[in-house]
C-alpha positions in Angstrom: 20.9 34.2 82.8 19.6 34.3 79.2 17.8 31.2 78.0 18.2 30.4 74.3 18.0 27.4 72.0 16.0 24.2 72.3 15.0 22.4 75.5 12.8 19.3 75.5 10.1 19.1 78.2 10.6 15.5 78.9 8.0 12.9 80.0 8.2 11.2 83.4 8.7 7.4 82.9 6.3 5.3 84.9 6.3 1.6 85.7 3.2 0.1 87.3 2.2 3.7 88.0 5.4 4.5 90.0 8.2 6.7 89.0 11.0 4.8 87.2 14.1 6.8 88.2 16.5 4.5 86.5 14.6 5.0 83.2 14.6 8.7 83.8 18.4 8.7 84.2 18.8 6.6 81.1 16.6 8.9 79.0 18.3 12.1 80.2 21.7 10.7 79.4 20.4 10.1 75.9 19.0 13.6 75.5 22.3 15.0 76.9 24.1 13.2 74.0 22.2 15.4 71.6 22.6 19.2 70.8 19.8 20.5 73.0 20.7 23.4 75.3 19.2 21.8 78.4 16.2 20.0 79.6 12.8 20.7 81.3 11.4 18.3 83.9 8.0 18.4 85.7 6.4 20.5 83.0 3.0 19.6 81.5 4.5 16.9 79.4 6.1 15.5 82.6 2.6 15.0 84.0 3.6 17.3 86.9 0.0 17.9 88.1 -0.4 14.2 88.6 2.8 13.7 90.7 3.0 14.3 94.5 5.7 16.4 96.1 7.9 13.5 97.1 7.8 12.1 93.5 8.6 15.5 92.1 11.6 16.0 94.4 12.9 12.6 93.5 12.7 13.4 89.8 14.7 16.6 90.2 17.4 15.0 92.2 17.8 12.1 89.7 17.9 14.4 86.7 20.4 16.7 88.3 22.8 13.8 88.5 22.7 13.5 84.7 22.7 17.1 83.5 26.1 18.6 83.2 26.8 22.1 84.5 27.0 23.7 81.1 23.4 22.6 80.3 20.3 24.1 81.8 18.0 22.2 84.1 14.7 23.9 84.1 12.1 22.5 86.6 8.4 23.0 86.6 7.2 24.3 90.0 3.7 25.7 89.2 1.1 25.2 91.9 -2.4 26.6 92.4 -1.5 28.5 95.6 1.2 31.1 95.8 2.5 29.5 99.0 2.8 26.1 97.4 4.5 27.5 94.3 7.0 29.4 96.4 7.7 26.3 98.4 8.2 24.2 95.3 10.6 26.7 93.8 12.6 26.7 97.0 12.8 22.9 97.0 13.8 22.8 93.3 16.5 25.3 93.8 17.9 23.3 96.8 17.9 20.2 94.7 19.9 21.7 91.9 17.5 23.4 89.4 19.1 26.2 87.4 15.8 27.9 87.0 12.1 27.2 87.6 9.2 27.2 85.1 6.0 28.4 86.9 2.7 27.8 85.1 -0.2 30.1 85.8 -2.6 29.1 88.5 -6.0 28.6 86.9 -8.7 27.1 89.1 -10.3 30.3 90.3 -10.2 31.9 86.9 -12.5 34.9 87.6 -10.3 36.1 90.4 -7.0 35.9 88.4 -6.7 39.6 87.6 -3.5 41.4 86.4 -2.9 42.3 90.0 -3.4 38.7 91.2 -0.9 37.4 88.7 1.7 40.1 89.5 1.4 39.4 93.2 1.6 35.7 92.7 4.7 35.7 90.5 6.4 38.4 92.5 6.1 36.4 95.7 7.4 33.3 94.0 10.3 35.2 92.4 11.3 36.7 95.7 11.1 33.3 97.5 13.0 31.4 94.7 16.7 30.9 95.1 17.0 30.5 91.3 15.6 32.5 88.3 11.9 32.2 87.4 10.4 31.6 83.9 6.7 32.4 83.5 4.6 29.7 81.8 1.4 30.4 79.9 -0.6 27.5 78.4 -4.0 28.8 77.7 -5.2 25.7 75.9 -4.6 23.7 79.0 -5.4 26.0 81.8 -8.1 28.2 80.3 -6.4 31.4 81.4 -4.0 33.8 79.7 -1.3 35.7 81.4 -2.0 39.3 80.4 0.5 41.3 78.5 0.3 44.0 81.2 1.2 41.5 83.9 4.1 40.1 81.8 5.5 43.5 81.1 5.5 44.4 84.8 6.9 41.1 85.9 9.7 41.2 83.3 11.2 44.1 85.3 11.7 41.9 88.3 15.4 40.9 88.6 14.6 37.2 89.3 12.1 36.8 86.4 14.1 36.1 83.3 11.7 34.8 80.6 8.4 33.2 79.6 7.3 30.1 77.8 4.3 30.7 75.6 2.7 27.5 74.5 0.2 28.9 72.1 0.6 29.4 68.4 -0.8 33.0 68.3 2.1 34.8 66.6 0.6 38.2 67.3 0.6 37.4 71.0 4.2 36.2 70.8 5.3 39.3 69.0 3.5 41.5 71.5 5.3 39.7 74.4 8.6 40.5 72.7 7.7 44.1 72.1 6.6 44.6 75.7 9.5 43.0 77.5 13.2 44.0 77.8 15.8 42.6 75.3 17.3 40.3 78.0 13.9 38.7 78.7 13.7 35.3 77.0 10.5 34.6 75.1 10.4 30.8 74.5 8.0 29.1 72.0 6.1 26.1 73.3 4.4 25.2 70.0 6.6 23.1 67.6 4.3 23.7 64.6 4.8 27.5 65.1 8.5 27.3 66.1 9.9 28.8 62.9 7.4 31.6 62.8 7.9 32.3 66.6 11.6 32.7 66.0 10.9 35.2 63.2 8.9 37.4 65.5 11.4 37.4 68.3 11.3 34.2 70.3 14.9 33.1 71.3 14.3 29.4 71.7 11.7 26.7 72.3 10.6 24.3 74.9 9.2 21.8 72.5 7.7 18.3 73.1 8.8 17.5 69.6 12.4 17.9 70.8 12.0 14.9 73.1 11.5 12.8 70.0 13.7 14.4 67.4 16.0 16.7 69.4 18.7 17.3 66.8 16.2 18.1 64.1 14.6 20.8 66.3 18.1 22.2 67.1 18.8 22.2 63.3 15.7 24.3 62.7 16.8 26.8 65.4 20.3 27.0 64.0 19.1 27.5 60.4 17.1 30.5 61.5 20.1 31.9 63.4 22.2 31.5 60.2 19.4 33.3 58.1 19.0 30.1 56.0 15.3 30.6 55.8 14.4 28.5 52.8 16.0 25.5 54.5 14.4 26.4 57.8 10.9 26.7 56.3 11.3 23.3 54.5 12.4 21.6 57.8 9.5 23.2 59.6 7.1 21.8 56.9 8.6 18.3 57.4 8.4 18.4 61.2 4.9 19.7 61.5 3.0 16.5 60.9 4.9 14.7 63.7 4.6 17.7 66.0 0.8 17.8 65.5 0.6 14.1 66.4 2.8 14.4 69.4 1.2 17.5 71.0 -2.0 19.0 69.8 -3.7 15.8 68.8 -2.6 13.2 71.3 -0.9 15.1 74.2 1.1 13.3 76.8 0.0 9.8 75.8 1.1 10.6 72.2 4.5 11.9 73.4 5.1 8.9 75.5 4.3 6.6 72.6 6.6 8.6 70.2 9.6 8.6 72.5 9.1 4.9 73.1 9.2 4.3 69.4 12.6 5.9 69.1 14.1 3.9 72.0 13.4 5.9 75.2 11.7 4.3 78.2 8.4 6.1 79.0 5.8 3.7 80.2 2.1 4.5 80.2 0.7 7.8 81.2 -0.6 8.1 84.7 -4.4 7.5 85.0 -6.9 9.0 84.3 -5.0 9.4 81.0 -4.8 6.3 78.9 -2.3 5.1 76.3 -2.9 5.9 72.7 -4.6 3.5 70.3 -2.8 1.1 67.9 -3.9 3.4 65.1 -2.1 6.4 66.7 1.0 4.3 67.2 0.9 3.5 63.5 0.5 7.1 62.5 3.5 8.1 64.7 5.6 5.4 63.2 4.7 6.6 59.7 5.5 10.2 60.6 8.9 9.2 62.0 9.7 7.2 58.9 8.8 10.2 56.8 11.6 12.1 58.7 13.9 9.2 58.1 14.1 8.4 61.8 15.0 4.9 62.5 12.2 3.1 64.3 13.1 -0.3 65.8 10.5 -3.0 65.1 
């Protein structure tokens, strides 16, 4: 399996702090009507660390009903312990995931050596019935998956790629240089999406694609067609909204943005709080700058 293109890491809709599965199905049907290559559930933007195992399994089962076979369903199954991550990967595979996205453990940072990461992901990959995608998000976890570990893990037959959520292009390029050609490096930073594609990333798992999916796909396709002037201009136009949705406001900002364009998201799960009225106003302005219709 080679992962390419754009996949939105979608938020988990909540109502009165409970999972709203009907809203999730409605939202996924809408995303599947766009040109994205697939969808990611239970990632960081899906508030995965705040959901229990039963809730997580219910989300996977509900989304699988809505994602056609020709699209990719990528499910976040990162856990702090190797045992729990392996069990989550097995359950996700049994529920219909096409592949699993496994974020780095991070709590015991000083003990997370190259050998610890290699052992962790190797065990998960051997337990998982579906392919594994590594997931590095240093800004959130405080740890970085070392290049040496990625290079070794990329040789495993059931580890097929990595999502890198940072915007350090040198690191992205080094990942590309130290992994096989069939290993998919996926950008996780929308403001750096164009540049990441230039240094060898083959797609993106972008929160921005939850809000403006077809524009993100257009940027990807412009790069594939070597239409770089148009791609740079589109990246320039998308970056203000991307900054608001991700780096500045996180999950609450993403939930507000998708709600503005007609999806059902609800509030973030506490302790996170909804964004302020001022942020909603800024999001509305950024969407209007992109000529996205925002219902009153």
